[in-house]
Every structure is written in structure tokens, then in C-alpha cells.
C-alpha positions, 0 to 999 in steps of 0.5 A, a space after each residue: 300198762 304197768 310199764 307206762 305207769 312205771 316209777 323211774 326210781 327203780 331205774 337203777 343198777 342193782 349194785 346201787 341198792 346193794 351198796 346203799 344197803 351196805 352203807 346203811 349197815 356200816 353206819 355210813 348212810 349220812 356220810 357226805 360225798 361228792 360225785 362228778 359227771 364228766 366224759 372223756 372223749 368228744 363224739 365223732 372225733 369232734 372238737 367239743 360236745 353239747 350238754 343236754 338232759 338237765 331238765 329230765 334229771 330235775 324231774 327225776 330228782 323231784 319225784 324220787 321215791 319208793 312205792 310199796 310195790 318197790 319195797 315189796 319187790 326188794 324184800 323178795 330179793 332176800 338180801 336187804 336189811 329190814 331197817 334199810 327197807 324201812 329207810 327207803 319208805 321215806 327216801 328222797 334226795 336231800 343233797 346239793 347239785 351243780 350243773 352246766 346249763 343245757 345247750 352249753 358247749 363242753 369239753 372232756 374232763 370237766 364236770 358237767 354236774 357235781 352231786 353233793 349228798 349223803 352217800 346212799 342218795 348220791 350213789 343211788 341216782 347214778 344210773 338215771 343221771 348218766 342215762 339221760 345226760 349221755 343220751 341227750 348230750 350225744 344227740 344234741 352234739 350230733 345235731 350241732 354237727 349236722 346243722 353246722 354242716 348245713 350252713 344255714 339250711 334247715 335241718 329236721 329230725 326224722 328219726 322216730 321210727 329208727 329210735 331205740 325206744 319211745 324215750 329215745 325218740 321223744 327226748 332225742 327229738 328234744 335234744 336235736 332241737 337244742 343242738 340246732 334242728 328246726 323241727 321234728 317228725 315226732 308229734 309227741 315231742 311237739 305236744 310235750 316240749 313245743 318242738 315244731 312237728 313237721 311232715 307231709 306224706 310217705 310213698 304210700 300216699 302216692 301209691 294209694 291213688 290211681 296215679 301220681 298227679 291225683 295224689 299230688 292234687 288231692 294233697 294240695 287241695 287238703 293242705 294248700 298252705 303246707 304242700 310239700 310233695 314226695 316226688 321219687 315214688 316212681 321217677 323224679 324227673 319224668 313224672 314226679 316233678 312234672 306232676 308236682 308242677 301240674 298240681 301246683 299250677 292247678 291248685 295253688 296258683 289260682 289261690 295265689 299261693 307260692 309257698 310249697 315244696 318237694 322232697 327227694 328221698 332217693 337217687 343221686 341227690 346232687 344231680 336230681 336237685 340241680 335238675 329239679 331246681 331248673 324245672 321248677 324255676 322254668 315253670 315259675 315256681 322259684 319259691 318252691 323249696 327242695 327238701 332231701 332225706 335218705 340216710 344223711 349225716 354231716 359229711 354227706 350234707 357237707 359234700 352235697 353243698 360242696 358239689 353245688 346241690 340245690 337244697 333248701 332243707 335236710 331231713 335226717 333220721 337214723 344217723 341223728 337219732 341213734 348217732 350211728 357213727 358214734 353211739 355212746 357219749 361215755 359220761 361217767 359218774 365218779 367219786 371225787 371227795 368225801 367229808 369227814 365228821 368235822 365237815 372237812 373235804 377230803 379229796 378222792 382219786 381213782 388211779 388206773 394203768 390207763 392214764 385216761 381213766 385217772 380222775 381229777 380229785 376234789 370238789 371243783 368249779 369250772 371257769 370259761 375264759 373268753 377274750 374280752 375283745 373277740 368274745 371267743 372262748 380261749 380255755 376252760 380252767 378247773 379250780 378248787 371249789 374255794 378258788 376265785 378267778 379275778 379277770 381284772 388281773 393276768 392269769 397263767 394257765 398251763 397244760 396239766 399233762 405237759 406243764 411246761 406249756 404255759 400261757 399268760 392271759 390278759 384282757 379276758 373275762 371269766 365266768 363260772 360254768 356250773 350253776 346250783 340246781 338243788 340245795 338241801 334237796 330243794 330246786 333253786 334253779 329256774 329251768 329255762 324254756 326250750 327256746 331259751 336253751 336253744 338260743 343259749 346254744 346258738 350263742 355258745 356255738 358263735 362263741 367258739 373259734 372256727 378251728 375248734 368247730 372243724 369236723 376233721 382234726 379240730 383244734 385241741 381246746 385247752 381245759 386246764 387245772 389251776 395250780 392248786 388243783 394240779 398240786 392236789 392231784 399230783 401229790 395224790 398220784 405221787 403217794 399212790 404206792 403208800 396206800 
């Protein structure tokens, strides 16, 4: 019971507490710092990702506090200053947060979230922020791949029993809905978030009855308006479909019900779906939907469609809810600036022998540049916080690694991606409904060129730095040996 009633404030890496204690003792607890959340590589070698999890971050920030039990536990560790523990009794988040809205298409290297806050507060929220954004963005991105592969056919999230814990199942189903899945098997996600819960029967239902026909007939009698029958318990062609047709004829037809379905969970899906479609059509059940499941992913779905499989919908479980082919999103939380005593912003950079781990310093904003005629996204531009892009004028963008690659853009629109979510610890962002987030995602996908959406060797979407930001970063890199 203690686990279910847990205070998530303590869901943090221990070093965030030891560093907080250190900042407190060194007189740095009120030093204003800036952290960026960003990721380095697109999952599954894709052309983009889909950000999700902001609503859960908001809920966490608004409830951030230490209980007496938490304080006593930390005191028992014997390494925290007494005055620091007193400070934690009244702890809350008082800073500012900017974030990219959920459902937005995003790219490596650009801030998904920026936190400006006193050092202890900003450092402390790192673990939960990363945990939520990493998980939900990973699942939303996978769902977006699956639904694109399905080419308009329904995709349902079926993964609760394979999820890595309750939160992974619940929030994974939420993220899958953002990414395009139309429903979930996870009932509590419907209860909490309104994601439509669907489901009919397992093989055990069929096995519980003396024969398959009785199992199907009984189910049709109980749920005549939602009769989807699992037809592969024994043999799809020789018994499953004949018994399903018989049950439909005996129960649904007299009621004038034409809406029904069958599900296939094993075997050669392409072959079986074609045979089943022909059998159902010959029996007059042309509107009966064929649903398939069984360890599906975007590549299998794409191949089934290419082979002409007669499928109306897909149920995807473990390979979606765990993102089995790419189980880590890889977002990180890095210091990018601090303020001095006069409020001047001092950029900070992390330098590594691994070039991909070098960070982009300073407090930043991100613009998305879209063709005015096409409405399609052409590039993202990361700028200093006080820069403004005037889309009534031409703009030159360039590759930050290969600076000779330059392009003049005209006839474009520029919109900022990051919105302010918290100001001085107060929520200033109207959280959209899940339906609004999902519809925003649909528009985002429609606003991307097909070349960016390829599964294999997608077009490398441009994420550029403004000249001013590039100059700051380059100067800091050139001066690295002077430290």
C-alpha cells in the first residue's frame, strides 16, 4: 500500500540530493541556472521523433514537496546538513519552464524543454522529467511509425501485459494514442485519460465451452453490437471461420446487425486473411472486419499490406509498449547557462572527445521554418533567447557542422516551438485535452515531407544554429584549452 500512495518527489537520483546539499552549504542554492532537455538520435533510425509527457511533468512539478517521512529518511542517511533538511520542509518549484507541446514532431539536438530555476530546484527535477519524457516520447514515436505503416487502417495498443510496470502500461497507452493508435486494451487508461478501451475475448473463452460454435454464439448473444470473434484457437479455415459465420447468421442476422469482426492471432497472416475475406464475403458478411495481432511491428505491417493482406486493423502489443526494437529514447538534461549576480546570462558548454556529446550552450529558442506555399516544415533554427526571426524577410540558414552548406529561404513562415509552461513556479500554460494533443500530432505529421517520414534512410531534416549562437558555441570550443 505504501508503494501505491508514494510521494514521487523522492523519485530522484541520490546525487541530485547530495549536489543540492552541496549547493546549499556553498551558498549557491539561489543561483539561477538553465537546463535543456534534448535527445541525440531518432529511434529506429527514423527521420524524427514525437514528444510526449509534458502533462505528467506538470502534475509532478505542481505536487513537488517533501513529507516528514521523506525528511526523516534523508536524516537517517547521515550525510545531509541539518539546515538543508529544514530547507526541504518548505521546498517547492519556483522557476520557469518552457516546453515543446506534446504531439509535436521534434529532431535531435533541439531543446524539448528548458528549465530556468534556482540551482537546487533545477537539478532536483532532472530524473523525473527525463523518465517521463523519455518513456512517453519513445512510445509516441513508435506508435507514429506503426500508424503510418498501417496506411489508414486502425491500430490498437495491446501491450499492457508486456509493459514494464503499471506506469509503463498506463502512460504508454496514453502516448500510443498521441502517436496515432485509435484505442488501447488498457482499461485504466480509458478511465484516467479517455483513450478508448477495446477488447473482446482470449483463447481461454473459446476453450471454456464444449465447442467453438457455442463459445462464439454465446459471445454474440452477450455482445451483439461488438461481436469480434477470435478464430484461431483450433483452426482458422476449417473451424474458426465456419463457426463464426454460423454464429453471425444465427444471432446477428435476425437482429439486422451487420457490424462484426474476427481476429487472427497466429499463422500466415497474409494467406489466412485472404482466405478469410473470401469466405466471409461468400457468406454475405462483407462488412465483417478482419483484425490481426501476434508480435507485429511497422515492418511486418508494411509487408503484410504490400503482400495484399485483407486486413482492417492491427493489434500491436509488446513491440509497441516496450519499443522493443529501440527501447531507449536517450533524452538528456544538460546545464546550458547560469546567471551572475547581476542577472547576466553566462553560457555553459559540455565538451567531450565524443563530438556527438558536445552540448549547445546558452538560453535558447527554436523556430520551425515552413514553406508558405506548401505548409511543409523545411528546417528548424535554434537561436539565442533574445533573437527574433522576421519571416517577412529572407533568411540564410547553414549546416552547423559543415558551415559552407548554406541556403537562403524566402516565402516561409517562422513559428516558435517552445511555449512557456511555468513562470515563477506558477502554471501559465493551458494544458490541452488528449484529443487536442492527438489532433495536433496529426497536423504535425501532415506538415512533414514524405522523405522525412521514410522508415529507411530518411531525409536528414535540417536543425541549424543561428549565426549568433554558432559564434558563441564556436568561441567556447576554441577557448576550451584556456580553462
